[in-house]
C-alpha positions in Angstrom: -2.3 -7.9 9.1 -1.7 -6.6 5.6 -2.2 -2.8 4.3 -1.8 -0.4 1.5 -3.1 3.1 0.5 -4.5 4.3 -2.1 -5.7 7.7 -3.4 -7.4 8.9 -6.1 -6.6 8.3 -9.7 -5.7 4.8 -9.6 -2.9 5.5 -7.3 -1.6 2.3 -5.2 1.2 2.5 -2.9 2.4 -1.3 -0.7 5.5 -2.5 1.2 7.8 -4.2 -1.0 11.1 -5.4 -1.5 13.9 -4.2 -3.9 17.3 -5.9 -3.4 16.9 -6.9 -0.4 15.8 -3.2 1.1 11.6 -2.3 2.1 10.7 -0.2 -0.5 7.3 1.6 -0.5 6.2 0.3 -4.5 3.9 2.6 -6.0 1.9 1.9 -8.8 -1.0 3.6 -10.9 -3.4 1.4 -12.5 -1.7 -1.5 -11.3 1.3 -0.5 -12.9 4.9 0.0 -11.5 5.7 3.9 -11.5 8.2 4.0 -8.7 9.6 1.9 -6.1 10.7 4.2 -3.4 12.7 4.3 -0.7 11.3 6.8 1.9 8.4 8.7 2.0 9.5 11.8 0.5 9.5 10.0 -3.2 6.4 9.1 -2.3 5.1 12.4 -1.9 7.0 13.8 -4.9 4.8 11.6 -6.6 1.4 11.6 -5.0 -0.2 14.1 -2.6 0.0 11.8 1.0 -3.1 13.9 2.4 -5.3 11.7 -0.5 -3.8 8.4 0.5 -6.3 6.2 2.6 -5.1 3.1 4.1 -6.8 0.0 3.5 -6.3 -2.9 6.0 -7.2 -6.3 5.4 -8.0 -8.0 8.7 -7.3 -11.9 8.6 -10.1 -13.9 10.6 -9.1 -15.5 13.8 -8.7 -19.0 14.5 -11.6 -20.5 15.7 -14.1 -18.1 15.2 -17.1 -19.2 13.8 -19.4 -17.1 12.2 -22.7 -16.9 13.9 -26.0 -16.7 12.0 
């Protein structure tokens, strides 16, 4: 399951890796703004209350669409 968070003004936060460490990659309009090592760093850039999580679900194996 992949997830990302989107907010107003074109902000998007996605998980990433930098130098072997997990980061929260902050993008705005598709461009990288910062790689944050903590939620506090993200909060300095965007209001966390404005973010909505977007989850991409993968279909189950063997599932057939009916219709």
